[in-house]
N, CA, C and O atoms as CSV, one atom per row, in Angstrom:
chain,resi,resn,atom,element,x,y,z
A,1,MET,N,N,-12.891,-76.862,-2.787
A,1,MET,CA,C,-12.561,-75.459,-2.702
A,1,MET,C,C,-11.226,-75.214,-3.405
A,1,MET,O,O,-10.245,-75.913,-3.148
A,2,SER,N,N,-11.194,-74.249,-4.265
A,2,SER,CA,C,-10.014,-73.948,-5.057
A,2,SER,C,C,-8.932,-73.262,-4.224
A,2,SER,O,O,-9.224,-72.450,-3.346
A,3,LYS,N,N,-7.683,-73.606,-4.518
A,3,LYS,CA,C,-6.531,-72.971,-3.871
A,3,LYS,C,C,-5.988,-71.847,-4.748
A,3,LYS,O,O,-4.976,-71.234,-4.407
A,4,ARG,N,N,-6.630,-71.576,-5.848
A,4,ARG,CA,C,-6.058,-70.671,-6.849
A,4,ARG,C,C,-6.078,-69.207,-6.466
A,4,ARG,O,O,-5.606,-68.362,-7.227
A,5,ASN,N,N,-6.605,-68.897,-5.322
A,5,ASN,CA,C,-6.607,-67.506,-4.872
A,5,ASN,C,C,-5.502,-67.257,-3.846
A,5,ASN,O,O,-5.583,-66.304,-3.071
A,6,ASN,N,N,-4.472,-68.105,-3.834
A,6,ASN,CA,C,-3.392,-67.979,-2.856
A,6,ASN,C,C,-2.265,-67.072,-3.328
A,6,ASN,O,O,-1.244,-66.953,-2.651
A,7,GLY,N,N,-2.434,-66.438,-4.467
A,7,GLY,CA,C,-1.399,-65.553,-4.982
A,7,GLY,C,C,-0.370,-66.253,-5.853
A,7,GLY,O,O,0.578,-65.615,-6.310
A,8,GLY,N,N,-0.532,-67.553,-6.095
A,8,GLY,CA,C,0.393,-68.288,-6.952
A,8,GLY,C,C,0.189,-67.928,-8.409
A,8,GLY,O,O,-0.668,-67.110,-8.745
A,9,ASP,N,N,0.973,-68.539,-9.262
A,9,ASP,CA,C,0.878,-68.345,-10.705
A,9,ASP,C,C,0.268,-69.611,-11.297
A,9,ASP,O,O,0.990,-70.481,-11.784
A,10,TRP,N,N,-1.043,-69.714,-11.258
A,10,TRP,CA,C,-1.754,-70.926,-11.672
A,10,TRP,C,C,-1.910,-70.967,-13.183
A,10,TRP,O,O,-2.230,-69.961,-13.815
A,11,THR,N,N,-1.680,-72.138,-13.752
A,11,THR,CA,C,-1.794,-72.318,-15.191
A,11,THR,C,C,-2.384,-73.694,-15.489
A,11,THR,O,O,-2.290,-74.613,-14.676
A,12,ASN,N,N,-2.989,-73.820,-16.659
A,12,ASN,CA,C,-3.536,-75.132,-17.023
A,12,ASN,C,C,-2.400,-76.078,-17.406
A,12,ASN,O,O,-1.257,-75.654,-17.579
A,13,THR,N,N,-2.722,-77.340,-17.534
A,13,THR,CA,C,-1.683,-78.340,-17.794
A,13,THR,C,C,-1.061,-78.186,-19.183
A,13,THR,O,O,0.106,-78.531,-19.367
A,14,ASN,N,N,-1.803,-77.681,-20.154
A,14,ASN,CA,C,-1.231,-77.469,-21.490
A,14,ASN,C,C,-0.129,-76.412,-21.449
A,14,ASN,O,O,0.952,-76.614,-22.003
A,15,GLN,N,N,-0.402,-75.294,-20.794
A,15,GLN,CA,C,0.604,-74.239,-20.684
A,15,GLN,C,C,1.781,-74.698,-19.837
A,15,GLN,O,O,2.930,-74.365,-20.130
A,16,ALA,N,N,1.497,-75.460,-18.788
A,16,ALA,CA,C,2.571,-75.989,-17.944
A,16,ALA,C,C,3.459,-76.933,-18.754
A,16,ALA,O,O,4.677,-76.940,-18.576
A,17,ALA,N,N,2.865,-77.721,-19.633
A,17,ALA,CA,C,3.642,-78.642,-20.462
A,17,ALA,C,C,4.604,-77.872,-21.363
A,17,ALA,O,O,5.767,-78.251,-21.500
A,18,GLU,N,N,4.127,-76.805,-21.969
A,18,GLU,CA,C,4.999,-75.986,-22.807
A,18,GLU,C,C,6.129,-75.391,-21.982
A,18,GLU,O,O,7.285,-75.405,-22.404
A,19,TRP,N,N,5.801,-74.873,-20.818
A,19,TRP,CA,C,6.784,-74.259,-19.934
A,19,TRP,C,C,7.817,-75.285,-19.464
A,19,TRP,O,O,9.003,-74.972,-19.364
A,20,LEU,N,N,7.365,-76.512,-19.175
A,20,LEU,CA,C,8.261,-77.561,-18.696
A,20,LEU,C,C,8.981,-78.304,-19.830
A,20,LEU,O,O,9.906,-79.078,-19.583
A,21,GLY,N,N,8.547,-78.063,-21.073
A,21,GLY,CA,C,9.164,-78.743,-22.205
A,21,GLY,C,C,8.828,-80.226,-22.255
A,21,GLY,O,O,9.657,-81.042,-22.657
A,22,GLN,N,N,7.614,-80.574,-21.848
A,22,GLN,CA,C,7.177,-81.970,-21.803
A,22,GLN,C,C,5.894,-82.124,-22.615
A,22,GLN,O,O,5.168,-81.149,-22.810
A,23,PRO,N,N,5.609,-83.330,-23.088
A,23,PRO,CA,C,4.347,-83.558,-23.792
A,23,PRO,C,C,3.148,-83.264,-22.880
A,23,PRO,O,O,3.183,-83.531,-21.679
A,24,ARG,N,N,2.109,-82.720,-23.469
A,24,ARG,CA,C,0.904,-82.363,-22.697
A,24,ARG,C,C,0.313,-83.562,-21.968
A,24,ARG,O,O,-0.072,-83.463,-20.803
A,25,SER,N,N,0.245,-84.690,-22.658
A,25,SER,CA,C,-0.356,-85.872,-22.035
A,25,SER,C,C,0.450,-86.334,-20.824
A,25,SER,O,O,-0.118,-86.824,-19.849
A,26,ARG,N,N,1.764,-86.179,-20.885
A,26,ARG,CA,C,2.611,-86.587,-19.765
A,26,ARG,C,C,2.382,-85.676,-18.552
A,26,ARG,O,O,2.305,-86.153,-17.420
A,27,VAL,N,N,2.275,-84.383,-18.791
A,27,VAL,CA,C,2.047,-83.442,-17.678
A,27,VAL,C,C,0.663,-83.661,-17.081
A,27,VAL,O,O,0.499,-83.609,-15.862
A,28,ARG,N,N,-0.337,-83.906,-17.931
A,28,ARG,CA,C,-1.685,-84.204,-17.413
A,28,ARG,C,C,-1.676,-85.469,-16.569
A,28,ARG,O,O,-2.283,-85.512,-15.499
A,29,ALA,N,N,-0.989,-86.496,-17.050
A,29,ALA,CA,C,-0.910,-87.750,-16.301
A,29,ALA,C,C,-0.182,-87.543,-14.975
A,29,ALA,O,O,-0.570,-88.121,-13.960
A,30,PHE,N,N,0.866,-86.725,-14.974
A,30,PHE,CA,C,1.593,-86.460,-13.743
A,30,PHE,C,C,0.722,-85.683,-12.754
A,30,PHE,O,O,0.727,-85.977,-11.559
A,31,ALA,N,N,-0.021,-84.700,-13.248
A,31,ALA,CA,C,-0.927,-83.942,-12.367
A,31,ALA,C,C,-1.969,-84.878,-11.760
A,31,ALA,O,O,-2.309,-84.750,-10.584
A,32,PHE,N,N,-2.476,-85.817,-12.558
A,32,PHE,CA,C,-3.436,-86.804,-12.050
A,32,PHE,C,C,-2.776,-87.668,-10.976
A,32,PHE,O,O,-3.372,-87.934,-9.933
A,33,HIS,N,N,-1.543,-88.101,-11.236
A,33,HIS,CA,C,-0.784,-88.893,-10.259
A,33,HIS,C,C,-0.631,-88.114,-8.944
A,33,HIS,O,O,-0.853,-88.662,-7.865
A,34,LEU,N,N,-0.256,-86.851,-9.041
A,34,LEU,CA,C,-0.100,-86.039,-7.833
A,34,LEU,C,C,-1.399,-85.973,-7.046
A,34,LEU,O,O,-1.405,-86.085,-5.820
A,35,ARG,N,N,-2.493,-85.792,-7.764
A,35,ARG,CA,C,-3.802,-85.694,-7.106
A,35,ARG,C,C,-4.192,-87.018,-6.455
A,35,ARG,O,O,-4.647,-87.028,-5.311
A,36,MET,N,N,-4.023,-88.121,-7.153
A,36,MET,CA,C,-4.405,-89.428,-6.609
A,36,MET,C,C,-3.524,-89.836,-5.424
A,36,MET,O,O,-4.006,-90.440,-4.466
A,37,GLU,N,N,-2.240,-89.505,-5.496
A,37,GLU,CA,C,-1.297,-89.886,-4.444
A,37,GLU,C,C,-1.196,-88.836,-3.338
A,37,GLU,O,O,-0.535,-89.052,-2.322
A,38,ARG,N,N,-1.855,-87.702,-3.548
A,38,ARG,CA,C,-1.795,-86.582,-2.591
A,38,ARG,C,C,-0.353,-86.119,-2.361
A,38,ARG,O,O,0.043,-85.815,-1.236
A,39,LYS,N,N,0.414,-86.071,-3.440
A,39,LYS,CA,C,1.797,-85.612,-3.372
A,39,LYS,C,C,1.869,-84.158,-3.811
A,39,LYS,O,O,1.078,-83.707,-4.639
A,40,LEU,N,N,2.824,-83.433,-3.248
A,40,LEU,CA,C,3.046,-82.017,-3.566
A,40,LEU,C,C,1.722,-81.245,-3.618
A,40,LEU,O,O,1.430,-80.609,-4.631
A,41,PRO,N,N,0.927,-81.286,-2.565
A,41,PRO,CA,C,-0.423,-80.709,-2.606
A,41,PRO,C,C,-0.483,-79.212,-2.912
A,41,PRO,O,O,-1.516,-78.726,-3.372
A,42,ASP,N,N,0.588,-78.482,-2.668
A,42,ASP,CA,C,0.571,-77.050,-2.978
A,42,ASP,C,C,0.908,-76.753,-4.432
A,42,ASP,O,O,0.785,-75.611,-4.875
A,43,ALA,N,N,1.332,-77.770,-5.180
A,43,ALA,CA,C,1.713,-77.579,-6.581
A,43,ALA,C,C,0.525,-77.671,-7.533
A,43,ALA,O,O,0.601,-77.181,-8.660
A,44,TRP,N,N,-0.555,-78.282,-7.105
A,44,TRP,CA,C,-1.683,-78.516,-8.007
A,44,TRP,C,C,-3.000,-78.157,-7.315
A,44,TRP,O,O,-3.080,-78.061,-6.091
A,45,ASP,N,N,-4.002,-77.969,-8.124
A,45,ASP,CA,C,-5.353,-77.740,-7.616
A,45,ASP,C,C,-6.325,-78.440,-8.547
A,45,ASP,O,O,-6.174,-78.396,-9.768
A,46,TYR,N,N,-7.317,-79.083,-7.963
A,46,TYR,CA,C,-8.396,-79.696,-8.734
A,46,TYR,C,C,-9.699,-79.172,-8.169
A,46,TYR,O,O,-9.983,-79.335,-6.982
A,47,ASP,N,N,-10.488,-78.543,-9.021
A,47,ASP,CA,C,-11.745,-77.951,-8.584
A,47,ASP,C,C,-12.754,-78.093,-9.714
A,47,ASP,O,O,-12.579,-77.512,-10.785
A,48,GLU,N,N,-13.804,-78.860,-9.477
A,48,GLU,CA,C,-14.804,-79.095,-10.517
A,48,GLU,C,C,-15.671,-77.888,-10.818
A,48,GLU,O,O,-16.408,-77.894,-11.803
A,49,THR,N,N,-15.601,-76.850,-9.991
A,49,THR,CA,C,-16.453,-75.675,-10.195
A,49,THR,C,C,-15.804,-74.617,-11.080
A,49,THR,O,O,-16.446,-73.617,-11.404
A,50,VAL,N,N,-14.557,-74.809,-11.477
A,50,VAL,CA,C,-13.868,-73.831,-12.326
A,50,VAL,C,C,-13.271,-74.533,-13.535
A,50,VAL,O,O,-13.151,-75.757,-13.558
A,51,ARG,N,N,-12.900,-73.752,-14.535
A,51,ARG,CA,C,-12.228,-74.279,-15.709
A,51,ARG,C,C,-10.883,-73.609,-15.822
A,51,ARG,O,O,-10.820,-72.392,-15.643
A,52,PRO,N,N,-9.828,-74.291,-16.100
A,52,PRO,CA,C,-9.743,-75.744,-16.157
A,52,PRO,C,C,-9.862,-76.350,-14.763
A,52,PRO,O,O,-9.545,-75.708,-13.761
A,53,LYS,N,N,-10.318,-77.582,-14.719
A,53,LYS,CA,C,-10.492,-78.249,-13.428
A,53,LYS,C,C,-9.158,-78.462,-12.728
A,53,LYS,O,O,-9.063,-78.322,-11.509
A,54,THR,N,N,-8.129,-78.802,-13.498
A,54,THR,CA,C,-6.802,-79.048,-12.938
A,54,THR,C,C,-5.876,-77.905,-13.322
A,54,THR,O,O,-5.827,-77.492,-14.481
A,55,ALA,N,N,-5.146,-77.403,-12.342
A,55,ALA,CA,C,-4.175,-76.338,-12.588
A,55,ALA,C,C,-2.921,-76.607,-11.766
A,55,ALA,O,O,-2.968,-77.239,-10.710
A,56,LEU,N,N,-1.803,-76.111,-12.277
A,56,LEU,CA,C,-0.523,-76.234,-11.588
A,56,LEU,C,C,-0.022,-74.833,-11.235
A,56,LEU,O,O,-0.225,-73.884,-11.992
A,57,ASP,N,N,0.623,-74.714,-10.099
A,57,ASP,CA,C,1.136,-73.432,-9.619
A,57,ASP,C,C,2.609,-73.304,-10.000
A,57,ASP,O,O,3.479,-73.889,-9.356
A,58,ARG,N,N,2.877,-72.533,-11.052
A,58,ARG,CA,C,4.251,-72.379,-11.515
A,58,ARG,C,C,5.136,-71.728,-10.461
A,58,ARG,O,O,6.316,-72.063,-10.352
A,59,GLN,N,N,4.589,-70.817,-9.698
A,59,GLN,CA,C,5.372,-70.162,-8.647
A,59,GLN,C,C,5.848,-71.192,-7.619
A,59,GLN,O,O,7.004,-71.165,-7.197
A,60,TRP,N,N,4.954,-72.095,-7.219
A,60,TRP,CA,C,5.337,-73.131,-6.259
A,60,TRP,C,C,6.386,-74.059,-6.870
A,60,TRP,O,O,7.360,-74.422,-6.210
A,61,ILE,N,N,6.189,-74.437,-8.116
A,61,ILE,CA,C,7.129,-75.341,-8.777
A,61,ILE,C,C,8.515,-74.701,-8.853
A,61,ILE,O,O,9.514,-75.361,-8.564
A,62,TYR,N,N,8.589,-73.432,-9.236
A,62,TYR,CA,C,9.871,-72.731,-9.255
A,62,TYR,C,C,10.532,-72.750,-7.884
A,62,TYR,O,O,11.718,-73.052,-7.751
A,63,SER,N,N,9.747,-72.423,-6.876
A,63,SER,CA,C,10.284,-72.302,-5.520
A,63,SER,C,C,10.698,-73.641,-4.914
A,63,SER,O,O,11.537,-73.690,-4.014
A,64,HIS,N,N,10.108,-74.717,-5.408
A,64,HIS,CA,C,10.363,-76.052,-4.860
A,64,HIS,C,C,10.817,-77.010,-5.955
A,64,HIS,O,O,10.397,-78.166,-6.002
A,65,TRP,N,N,11.680,-76.511,-6.833
A,65,TRP,CA,C,12.071,-77.285,-7.999
A,65,TRP,C,C,12.656,-78.651,-7.630
A,65,TRP,O,O,12.363,-79.645,-8.295
A,66,GLU,N,N,13.468,-78.711,-6.592
A,66,GLU,CA,C,14.084,-79.989,-6.214
A,66,GLU,C,C,13.028,-81.026,-5.848
A,66,GLU,O,O,13.132,-82.186,-6.248
A,67,ASP,N,N,12.016,-80.616,-5.092
A,67,ASP,CA,C,10.925,-81.540,-4.724
A,67,ASP,C,C,10.150,-81.980,-5.963
A,67,ASP,O,O,9.843,-83.160,-6.130
A,68,TRP,N,N,9.838,-81.016,-6.827
A,68,TRP,CA,C,9.105,-81.305,-8.056
A,68,TRP,C,C,9.895,-82.279,-8.926
A,68,TRP,O,O,9.354,-83.285,-9.386
A,69,ALA,N,N,11.173,-81.981,-9.152
A,69,ALA,CA,C,12.008,-82.809,-10.022
A,69,ALA,C,C,12.173,-84.223,-9.456
A,69,ALA,O,O,12.148,-85.198,-10.207
A,70,LYS,N,N,12.339,-84.333,-8.160
A,70,LYS,CA,C,12.496,-85.655,-7.537
A,70,LYS,C,C,11.220,-86.480,-7.719
A,70,LYS,O,O,11.281,-87.653,-8.088
A,71,THR,N,N,10.084,-85.871,-7.463
A,71,THR,CA,C,8.807,-86.583,-7.601
A,71,THR,C,C,8.556,-86.948,-9.056
A,71,THR,O,O,8.095,-88.054,-9.339
A,72,TRP,N,N,8.850,-86.043,-9.984
A,72,TRP,CA,C,8.706,-86.298,-11.424
A,72,TRP,C,C,9.575,-87.488,-11.839
A,72,TRP,O,O,9.111,-88.396,-12.528
A,73,THR,N,N,10.833,-87.471,-11.415
A,73,THR,CA,C,11.772,-88.525,-11.791
A,73,THR,C,C,11.325,-89.881,-11.244
A,73,THR,O,O,11.388,-90.888,-11.949
A,74,GLU,N,N,10.881,-89.908,-10.000
A,74,GLU,CA,C,10.391,-91.159,-9.412
A,74,GLU,C,C,9.176,-91.676,-10.170
A,74,GLU,O,O,9.070,-92.871,-10.446
A,75,TRP,N,N,8.264,-90.775,-10.504
A,75,TRP,CA,C,7.058,-91.170,-11.231
A,75,TRP,C,C,7.417,-91.685,-12.627
A,75,TRP,O,O,6.896,-92.709,-13.067
A,76,ARG,N,N,8.308,-90.972,-13.320
A,76,ARG,CA,C,8.690,-91.396,-14.674
A,76,ARG,C,C,9.366,-92.761,-14.666
A,76,ARG,O,O,9.153,-93.567,-15.572
A,77,SER,N,N,10.182,-93.025,-13.643
A,77,SER,CA,C,10.852,-94.325,-13.598
A,77,SER,C,C,9.849,-95.443,-13.333
A,77,SER,O,O,10.050,-96.570,-13.785
A,78,ARG,N,N,8.780,-95.148,-12.612
A,78,ARG,CA,C,7.749,-96.165,-12.358
A,78,ARG,C,C,6.898,-96.427,-13.594
A,78,ARG,O,O,6.607,-97.581,-13.908
A,79,VAL,N,N,6.497,-95.372,-14.299
A,79,VAL,CA,C,5.597,-95.559,-15.440
A,79,VAL,C,C,6.335,-95.957,-16.716
A,79,VAL,O,O,5.740,-96.540,-17.623
A,80,ALA,N,N,7.625,-95.645,-16.787
A,80,ALA,CA,C,8.398,-95.977,-17.997
A,80,ALA,C,C,8.749,-97.463,-18.049
A,80,ALA,O,O,8.954,-98.018,-19.128
A,81,GLY,N,N,8.817,-98.095,-16.897
A,81,GLY,CA,C,9.141,-99.522,-16.868
A,81,GLY,C,C,10.612,-99.778,-17.101
A,81,GLY,O,O,11.421,-98.850,-17.115
A,82,PRO,N,N,10.962,-101.061,-17.287
A,82,PRO,CA,C,12.376,-101.421,-17.458
A,82,PRO,C,C,12.956,-100.973,-18.785
A,82,PRO,O,O,14.133,-101.211,-19.056
């Protein structure tokens, strides 16, 4: 069931990448990480019945920037390696 009717500002990962100033593949990988790890559940939505299947809520990200940035930084340090 999609969360995209909660009044947030939902956008696909390509648009989110432009907004965040990050490569598209990195934002897609991070959204996948969030979904697999069940982290920041209000920031993303995955629904196979709509297109795009994965969306990010810019309104939530703005409102919870510290949480988003902390999780992003932790993830980047893990995937970037030494």
